[in-house]
C-alpha positions in Angstrom: 2.3 35.0 15.1 0.8 37.6 17.4 -2.9 37.4 18.3 -3.3 41.0 17.1 -2.3 40.0 13.5 -4.6 37.0 13.7 -7.4 39.3 14.8 -6.6 41.7 12.0 -6.7 38.9 9.4 -10.0 37.7 10.9 -11.5 41.1 10.8 -10.5 41.6 7.2 -11.8 38.2 6.4 -15.0 39.2 8.2 -15.5 42.2 6.0 -14.8 40.2 2.9 -17.2 37.5 4.1 -19.9 40.0 4.6 -19.3 41.4 1.1 -19.4 37.9 -0.3 -22.5 37.1 1.6 -24.3 40.2 0.3 -23.0 39.6 -3.2 -24.0 36.0 -3.1 -27.5 36.9 -1.8 -28.0 39.1 -4.8 -26.5 36.4 -7.0 -28.9 33.8 -5.6 -31.9 36.0 -6.3 -30.5 36.3 -9.8 -30.2 32.5 -10.1 -33.7 32.0 -8.7 -35.1 34.1 -11.5 -32.9 33.0 -14.4 -33.1 29.3 -13.6 -36.8 29.6 -14.1 -36.8 31.7 -17.2 -33.8 30.2 -19.1 -33.3 26.6 -20.3 -30.5 24.1 -19.3 -29.2 24.5 -22.9 -28.8 28.3 -22.3 -26.7 27.5 -19.2 -24.8 25.0 -21.2 -23.8 27.7 -23.7 -22.9 30.1 -20.8 -20.7 27.3 -19.3 -18.7 27.1 -22.5 -18.2 30.8 -22.8 -17.3 31.2 -19.1 -14.7 28.4 -19.5 -12.9 30.2 -22.3 -13.2 33.8 -20.9 -12.1 32.8 -17.4 -9.2 30.8 -18.7 -8.0 33.9 -20.6 -8.5 36.0 -17.5 -6.4 33.6 -15.4 -3.8 33.3 -18.2 -3.4 37.0 -18.3 -3.3 37.5 -14.5 0.1 39.0 -13.9 0.0 38.5 -10.1 -0.2 42.3 -9.7 -1.9 42.1 -6.3 0.4 39.3 -5.0 3.4 41.2 -6.3 2.5 44.5 -4.6 1.2 42.9 -1.4 4.4 40.8 -0.7 6.7 43.8 -1.3 8.0 45.4 1.9 8.1 48.9 0.2 5.8 49.8 -2.7 6.8 52.6 -5.1 4.7 54.4 -7.7 6.8 52.8 -10.4 5.7 49.4 -9.1 2.1 50.4 -9.6 2.7 51.9 -13.0 4.5 48.8 -14.3 1.9 46.4 -12.9 -0.9 48.3 -14.6 1.0 48.4 -17.9 1.8 44.7 -17.9 -1.7 43.8 -17.1 -3.1 45.9 -20.0 -0.6 44.4 -22.4 -1.5 40.8 -21.6 -5.2 41.1 -21.3 -5.6 43.2 -24.5 -3.5 40.7 -26.4 -5.6 37.8 -25.3 -8.8 39.7 -26.2 -7.5 40.2 -29.7 -6.7 36.6 -29.9 -10.2 35.6 -28.9 -11.7 37.9 -31.5 -9.5 36.2 -34.2 -10.1 32.6 -33.1 -13.8 32.9 -32.1 -15.1 31.5 -35.5 -12.8 28.5 -35.1 -14.0 27.9 -31.5 -17.5 28.0 -32.8 -16.9 25.0 -35.0 -15.7 22.9 -32.0 -19.2 23.2 -30.6 -21.6 22.8 -33.5 -24.7 22.6 -31.3 -24.4 26.3 -30.2 -23.5 29.6 -31.7 -20.6 31.2 -29.8 -18.8 33.8 -31.9 -20.7 37.0 -31.1 -21.5 36.3 -27.4 -17.9 35.1 -26.9 -16.4 38.3 -28.3 -18.8 40.4 -26.2 -18.2 38.5 -23.0 -14.4 38.5 -23.4 -14.4 42.3 -23.4 -14.2 42.1 -19.6 -10.5 41.3 -20.0 -9.7 44.8 -21.2 -12.1 46.4 -18.8 -10.6 44.6 -15.8 -7.1 45.5 -17.0 -7.9 49.2 -16.7 -8.6 49.0 -12.9 -6.7 51.1 -10.6 -3.7 49.0 -9.4 -3.8 50.9 -6.0 -6.6 48.6 -4.9 -3.8 46.3 -3.9 -2.5 48.9 -1.5 -5.8 48.9 0.3 -5.7 45.2 0.7 -2.1 45.3 1.8 -3.1 47.6 4.6 -6.1 45.4 5.4 -8.4 48.3 4.5 -11.3 46.5 2.9 -14.2 48.8 3.8 -14.0 51.0 0.6 -13.6 47.8 -1.5 -16.7 46.5 0.3 -18.9 49.4 -0.7 -17.6 49.5 -4.3 -18.2 45.8 -4.8 -21.7 46.1 -3.4 -22.5 48.9 -5.9 -20.9 46.8 -8.6 -23.2 43.8 -7.8 -26.4 45.9 -7.5 -25.8 47.7 -10.8 -25.0 44.5 -12.7 -28.0 42.7 -11.2 -30.3 45.5 -12.2 -29.2 45.4 -15.8 -29.2 41.6 -16.1 -32.6 41.0 -14.5 -34.3 43.8 -16.6 -33.0 42.1 -19.7 -34.0 38.5 -18.8 -37.5 39.6 -17.7 -38.1 41.4 -21.0 -36.3 39.1 -23.5 -35.7 35.8 -21.7 -32.3 35.4 -23.2 -28.9 34.2 -21.9 -27.4 37.5 -23.0 -28.6 38.8 -19.6 -25.9 36.8 -17.9 -23.2 38.2 -20.2 -24.5 41.8 -19.6 -24.2 41.3 -15.9 -20.5 40.5 -16.1 -19.6 43.3 -18.5 -21.5 46.0 -16.6 -20.1 44.8 -13.3 -16.6 45.0 -14.7 -17.2 48.6 -15.9 -18.6 49.6 -12.5 -15.6 48.1 -10.7 -13.0 49.8 -13.0 -14.6 53.2 -12.8 -15.2 52.9 -9.1 -11.6 52.0 -8.4 -10.6 55.5 -9.4 -13.2 57.0 -7.1 -12.1 55.2 -3.9 -8.4 55.8 -4.4 -6.6 59.0 -5.6 -3.7 57.2 -7.3 -3.6 57.6 -11.1 -1.6 55.1 -13.1 0.3 55.7 -16.3 2.2 53.6 -18.8 5.6 52.7 -17.6 8.0 49.8 -18.3 10.6 50.7 -15.6 9.8 47.7 -13.3 8.1 45.4 -15.8 11.1 43.2 -15.9 11.3 43.0 -12.1 7.6 42.2 -11.8 7.6 39.6 -14.6 10.5 37.8 -12.8 8.0 37.4 -9.9 4.9 36.9 -12.1 6.1 34.5 -14.7 5.6 31.5 -12.4 2.2 32.9 -11.3 1.2 33.2 -15.0 2.1 29.6 -15.7 0.7 28.5 -12.4 -2.6 30.4 -13.1 -3.1 28.9 -16.5 -2.2 25.4 -15.4 -4.1 25.8 -12.1 -7.3 27.0 -13.9 -7.2 24.1 -16.4 -6.7 21.7 -13.4 -9.6 23.2 -11.6 -11.8 23.2 -14.7 -10.8 19.9 -16.2 -14.1 18.4 -15.2 -15.9 21.1 -17.0 -13.8 20.6 -20.1 -14.5 16.9 -20.1 -18.2 17.3 -19.4 -18.7 19.9 -22.2 -17.2 17.3 -24.6 -18.7 14.1 -23.3 -22.3 15.1 -22.5 -25.3 16.8 -24.2 -25.9 20.6 -23.8 -28.8 20.0 -21.4 -26.6 17.8 -19.1 -23.9 20.4 -19.4 -26.4 23.1 -18.3 -27.5 21.1 -15.3 -23.9 20.4 -14.4 -23.0 24.1 -14.7 -25.9 25.1 -12.4 -25.1 22.5 -9.8 -21.4 23.4 -9.9 -22.2 27.1 -9.6 -23.9 26.3 -6.3 -21.2 23.8 -5.2 -18.3 26.3 -5.6 -20.0 28.9 -3.3 -18.2 27.6 -0.2 -14.8 28.0 -1.7 -15.5 31.3 -3.6 -17.7 33.0 -1.1 -16.4 31.7 2.3 -12.9 30.5 1.7 -11.8 33.3 -0.6 -12.4 36.0 2.1 -10.3 33.9 4.5 -7.6 33.1 2.0 -7.2 36.7 0.5 -5.7 38.3 3.6 -3.6 35.2 4.3 -0.9 36.2 1.7 -0.3 39.4 3.7 -0.4 37.6 7.0 2.0 34.8 5.9 4.3 37.4 4.4 4.5 39.3 7.7 5.7 36.3 9.7 7.7 34.5 7.0 11.0 35.2 8.8 9.8 32.8 11.6 8.8 29.4 10.2 7.3 28.4 13.5 4.9 31.4 13.2 4.1 30.4 9.6 3.3 26.9 10.7 1.1 28.2 13.5 -0.8 30.6 11.2 -1.2 27.8 8.6 -2.7 25.3 11.2 -5.0 28.0 12.5 -6.1 29.0 9.0 -6.7 25.4 8.1 -8.9 24.9 11.2 -11.0 27.9 10.3 -11.4 26.6 6.7 -12.4 23.1 7.9 -14.9 24.5 10.4 -16.5 26.7 7.7 -16.6 24.5 4.7 -16.9 21.1 6.3 -20.6 21.4 7.4 -21.6 22.9 4.1 -20.1 20.1 2.1 -21.8 17.6 4.4 -25.1 19.3 3.9 -24.7 19.2 0.2 -24.0 15.5 0.3 -27.0 14.5 2.4 -29.6 17.3 1.7 -28.9 18.4 -1.9 -32.5 18.2 -3.1 -33.6 20.9 -0.6 -31.0 23.3 -2.0 -31.6 22.6 -5.7 -35.4 22.7 -5.6 -35.4 26.1 -3.9 -32.6 27.7 -5.9 -33.1 26.2 -9.3 -36.7 24.9 -9.3 -38.2 21.4 -9.4 -37.6 21.1 -13.2 -33.9 20.6 -12.5 -34.2 17.5 -10.3 -31.4 16.0 -12.4 -29.0 18.3 -10.5 -29.8 16.7 -7.1 -27.3 13.9 -7.5 -24.8 16.2 -9.2 -24.6 18.6 -6.3 -24.4 15.7 -3.8 -21.5 14.2 -5.8 -19.6 17.5 -5.9 -19.2 17.7 -2.1 -15.8 16.0 -2.0 -14.5 18.2 -4.8 -15.7 21.3 -2.9 -13.8 20.3 0.2 -10.6 19.7 -1.7 -10.7 22.9 -3.6 -11.5 24.9 -0.5 -8.3 23.7 1.2 -6.0 24.2 -1.8 -6.0 28.1 -1.6 -4.6 28.0 1.9 -1.7 25.8 0.9 -1.0 27.9 -2.2 -1.2 31.2 -0.2 1.4 29.9 2.3 3.8 28.7 -0.4 3.5 31.9 -2.5 4.2 34.0 0.6 7.4 32.0 1.3 8.6 32.4 -2.3 7.7 28.9 -3.4 5.9 30.0 -6.5 7.9 27.7 -8.8 7.1 24.7 -6.6 3.4 25.6 -6.6 3.5 25.7 -10.4 5.0 22.2 -10.4 2.3 21.0 -8.1 -0.4 22.4 -10.4 1.3 20.8 -13.4 1.5 17.4 -11.7 -2.2 17.7 -10.5 -3.3 18.6 -14.1 -1.4 15.7 -15.7 -2.6 13.3 -13.0 -6.2 14.5 -13.4 -6.2 14.2 -17.2 -4.8 10.7 -17.1 -7.3 9.6 -14.6 -10.3 11.2 -16.1 -9.5 9.8 -19.6 -10.3 6.4 -18.1 -13.7 7.6 -17.0 -15.2 8.6 -20.3 -17.7 5.7 -20.1 -19.0 6.7 -16.7 -22.3 8.4 -16.1 -22.2 12.0 -14.9 -22.5 11.3 -11.2 -19.8 8.6 -11.2 -17.6 11.0 -13.2 -18.0 13.8 -10.6 -17.3 11.5 -7.6 -14.2 10.2 -9.3 -13.1 13.8 -10.0 -13.2 14.5 -6.2 -11.1 11.5 -5.4 -8.6 12.4 -8.1 -8.1 15.9 -6.8 -7.4 14.7 -3.2 -4.2 12.8 -4.0 -2.1 15.8 -5.3 -3.4 17.9 -2.4 -2.0 15.4 0.1 1.3 15.4 -1.9 1.6 19.2 -1.6 0.9 19.0 2.1 3.7 16.5 2.5 6.0 18.7 0.5 5.2 21.7 2.7 6.3 19.7 5.7 9.9 19.9 4.4 10.1 23.6 5.1 7.3 24.4 7.6 6.8 22.7 10.9 3.4 21.1 10.3 1.9 18.4 12.4 -0.1 15.8 10.5 -1.4 14.5 13.8 -2.8 17.9 14.7 -4.4 18.3 11.2 -5.9 14.9 11.4 -7.2 15.5 15.0 -8.8 18.9 13.9 -10.4 17.2 10.9 -11.9 14.5 13.2 -13.3 17.1 15.5 -15.0 18.9 12.6 -16.2 15.6 11.1 -17.7 14.6 14.5 -19.7 17.9 14.6 -20.9 17.3 11.1 -21.9 13.7 11.9 -24.1 14.9 14.9 -25.7 17.6 12.7 -26.4 15.1 9.9 -28.0 12.7 12.3 -30.3 15.4 13.6 -31.0 16.7 10.1 -32.0 13.2 8.8 -34.3 12.8 11.8 -36.1 16.1 11.1 -36.3 15.2 7.4 -38.0 11.9 8.3 -40.7 13.8 10.2 -41.6 16.2 7.4 -44.7 15.3 5.3 -43.9 14.5 1.6 -45.9 17.5 0.4 -44.1 20.1 2.5 -43.3 23.3 0.7 -39.7 23.2 -0.6 -38.8 26.5 1.1 -40.0 25.2 4.4 -38.0 22.0 3.9 -34.8 24.0 3.3 -35.5 26.3 6.2 -36.2 23.4 8.5 -33.3 21.2 7.5 -30.9 24.0 7.1 -31.6 25.7 10.4 -31.6 22.4 12.3 -28.5 21.1 10.7 -26.3 24.2 11.1 -27.6 25.1 14.6 -26.8 21.6 15.7 -23.4 21.9 14.2 -22.7 25.2 15.9 -23.8 24.0 19.3 -21.7 20.8 19.0 -18.7 22.8 17.8 -19.1 25.3 20.7 -19.1 22.5 23.2 -16.0 20.9 21.8 -14.2 24.3 21.6 -14.9 24.9 25.3 -13.5 21.5 26.1 -10.4 21.7 23.7 -9.3 25.3 24.3 -7.4 24.2 27.4 -5.9 21.2 25.6 -4.0 22.6 22.6 -2.5 25.9 21.5 -4.4 26.0 18.2 -7.9 25.5 19.8 -7.1 28.0 22.5 -6.2 30.6 19.8 -9.3 29.6 17.8 -11.6 30.2 20.8 -9.8 33.4 21.8 -9.9 35.0 18.3 -13.6 34.2 17.8 -14.5 35.5 21.3 -12.5 38.7 20.9 -14.0 39.5 17.5 -17.5 38.5 18.5 -17.1 40.9 21.5 -15.8 43.8 19.3 -18.8 43.5 17.0 -21.3 43.1 19.8 -23.9 45.9 20.4 -22.8 48.3 23.1 -26.0 47.6 25.1 -24.9 43.9 25.4 -21.2 44.6 26.1 -21.9 46.3 29.4 -23.1 43.0 30.8 -19.8 41.2 29.9 -16.2 41.8 31.0 -14.0 43.4 28.3 -11.7 40.3 28.3 -14.4 37.9 27.5 
């Protein structure tokens, strides 16, 4: 794969990363406020509602964007049919939720779900009405308009939600944020793109032939990813569920806010080079290295320094979440790598095989977790991470049958990142031992966080300089980072450096 395409992917990922960073910054402020005004039981109820609504969202995901992005030529009829199919599925599921909400309420007798569940699930229909031409912007790696729209979406939702929680101190504030944000995104999608969809069934059959496996894969994949939540909501009390939900919310940030911006442009990049399997393998190995270098240190920090994160973000009253966040670090690492493997397989038309993988992973996870019902919550979470790792290795081995992947290279890259994390952890633990017991929690986080990640970056930089002349992947890794760093560098600083730096 050409370096220009790698740079294009990285630039697109950079815009998405910036968007996620700003969004998450706003989200963290929201969490700081709500975690101090609401109770763990409130978050336990939100966890149950989110589990149901997100499952229906995934189950009704027709693969519109994947379908449109992977097509060489996209016609208006493709967009019309994609929009029509999405509305049909999401509206049908919303009606189903309305009809079954009273019965779902009886499954969880400790909370009242009917009205909040119906309100929260309205996002299904709202999201279905979005302009399908957003996929065309992503296909062309034109993410700037999406960036500004998403920023407005987050700010408006945040304003509504915080106003409500400050006045009424109710979990409804979280539900309002989601619904208002969905409305802003849908309305805004017609502002940033001139395309206007209409109902059409002309290419519904063609799209469904592509999407049917994505629909099944999405449903099974979501249950697989959320199986720990399903078990926890049934095995533990609402306050434990609330603490688990909050810790998990923080734990998934690396995969949702760092890896998603990297993984989203990958489908288009893999699709561009799929005619040459060697280029696909090269792009995969390079993408995996970027993912490991991003998520590895974060998971390591969660494992060793979870209290500093929880106390600042959620408050000292949720100390029970300390050990939960630490235990989730392995699961976070596994779930961050999974999207890269899936994006590669989907781009190569292996959607059916990815569905089979998700099905195997789900069955394997359920069978294993059923044997853990007597474990405490920390032991349960640790076992969940180990259970998720085995199917991931199986998928990687399967991919080697049609893509030239080097396990030795992957293992070597993992060892390099692990070494950087080990050095950073040692320095972080040393700094932690020097801090007085009564040090302000914000200062603890700033001290440990800045020391840990600065040490990691310096160690990684030294190893990159050493390895870039040893392997093709590390040479590309160094070149792409250098080129993109130079392109975003202030003009005043650029004049002191050669253009080919």
